[in-house]
N, C-alpha and C positions, 0 to 999 in steps of 0.2 A: 855842181849841178847837177852833175852825171851821177852823184851816188847813189846805189841804190837805196832805201831807208827797209829796214824788218818790217814788214808787215805787223800791223797791231792787233793787238789781243783785245777782242770785244771780251770786257768784260761784263756785262750785258747776265741781267738775274737769272736767266732761265738756264743759261748751260753754264755745268758745272767741270771743270779739265782736272784730269786723275792728275796727281803728282807722278811724275817719271822716277820710278824709282829707282835710287842713284846703286850703282855695284859697290859689292861688297865681296870678303873674302866667304867663300861657301862655306855651311855647317854639311859636318858628313850628318848620316843620319846613321840615328841609333836604333840596334830593335829592340824590338819591344819583346816588356819582360814577361817569360816565361807566366801562364794562368795556373793554378792546379785544376783538374779534371773535375767537377762536381759530381758527386756520388747517383749513380743510376736508380733511379726513383722503379724501374719494371720492375715485375716480381719475380723469383729467379725461377729456373726449369725444372720442373719436376716429378717426379714418376706415381706421385704419393694423391691424393687425391684433394684436391683443391675447396670442398665444401665440407664439414664432419657432416653429411649425409651421403656424399659421396662414397662407393665401397672401393677399394683398391682393385686393380683389373686382374692381379691373381687369386683373388678371392670371390669375385661375382666367375671367373672362371671354373673356381674348383666347387663353390658351393652347390650346380646343379648334383653334379659324381657326388658327392659327398652323400646328396639327399638320396640317391638311389642307392644305392649301398646303403644306407640306414634300413632304408623299406628293404630291400633283400633279405636281412640281417630280422630283420621280422619276423617275412615269410620264415625265412626258415627255420625261427624260435618257435611259430606258430606248428610247423609242420613237424616240430622234434614232440609240442604239444601235446599234439593230436595224435600223433603215434603213440604216445606213452600211454595216453588215455583209452587206444582201443586195446594196447596190446592188457588193459588190464580191465576194459568192457569185456571178456570173455565169457563164454558157456561153449562144453565142449556137451553134444549134445548123443549118444548112446542106442542106434534102433535096428530093433529086433525087427525083420519082414516077414519071416519065418524062420520053420520047425528047422533048428538044427544045422543052422548056417553060425557064418563072422555077423554080427551087425553093422551099420554102418554107423561110421565117425562123422563127426562133420561139426568141428568150429566154431561157432559164431561170435558175431563181435559186433552186428548192425541190426538197428530196427528196436533194436530197448536199452533199456538203460538200468545196469546192474542197482538195487539187488533181484529185480523184477523182472523174470524172462515171460516174452512172450511169445506164446505159441497161435503164429501169426498164417494163413494158408499159405508166404510165400516160406514160412517154415519149415510147414508139413510137406510142401512138393520139395524142396533141396531133401528131406530127408525118404521120397517118395511114398508119402502114407496119407493122401488127400482123401480117397475113396475108400477107408475103413476108416473102423474105430478106432481108438488109439488111448492106451495107460502108460500112464509113467508110474515109476518106482516110488514108494513111497517111506524113506528111512525113517520116521519116526515109527509109524503103524508096521515097518517090514510088509509090507505086501503092494501088490496093486492096485491102482486107484488108476478108474477112467474120467477122461475130459474133455471137452466142445472143443471147438478150433474156436482159436482167442481167449483160450486158458492162459491167465497171469498163475506165474511160479515165481513163490517169491524164493531166490535162493539163499539157502544162508549158509554159514561158514563153515562148517561140517559137509555140505555138499563140496565144498573143493572145485568150485564150478562145473562140479558134472551132473547129467540129467540123466538117468534111464527109463526109456520108452520103448514101449513094444505095444503090436497089431494085438488084438483082443483074440483073435484065431492063433496068434503064436501060445504054444503049451508048454517048449524048450528052449528056453536065451541058451545059444551054445557058449561059454565058458563064462556064462554071468559069475559067479562062483569065484573068477578068475579076474573078472574085474574088481567085485567085489570088493578081495582084500587088499589087490591095489590101489583102490580106494580107501582101507580102513588103515594102510601103514602112513599115507600122509596125513589122514586127517585125524579123526576121532577113535580111539585105538577099542569101542564096547562101538563098532559099528555091526562087526560079526555075529554078535553074540544072538545066541538061539538061529545061525541058520544051520543047517545043515550041510555036507559036501556036497550035496546033487539034488538042484529042485528040481519040482516043475511046476509051473503060474498054470492056473482054469483062468 
């Protein structure tokens, strides 16, 4: 009667009893298999353009300098062309202002366009002939011909880009024959036909 009986288990439906695990031999932990690394989906790093409209940095840095150099070359070409045109567009004027003195010689390159030469006030001022009547030597007529301010002369090939001018008061043009001879040697051989060794013009 004095023996103790084990407590009775309640087999009601509301209580579930987990089974007690049975101890057994332990299983060793195996390492997980290594998985291959997936390929990176990120874009490669590059110094080049990412888009078709994007210019490389080196190109965009050099492009302004190339434009500056190209403009400098164009300006230099224009200067050379202008200088060449000025060299071709020149007229040498010999001007006698007084008797028996050397002529005033002036080389003009502006204020006209060949084959026409314009005797403007500025031209006569440089020749010191503003306040007097002026004559020019006509090669075909072989004489001096008067003209007014603003007169336009058509420079011929035979003129060799040289015009001879004097004041109407001058009757003795110093070294005129020597200048005529020099011009004749560089131009038409018939320029000196009919010319005397020493001339005076009224």
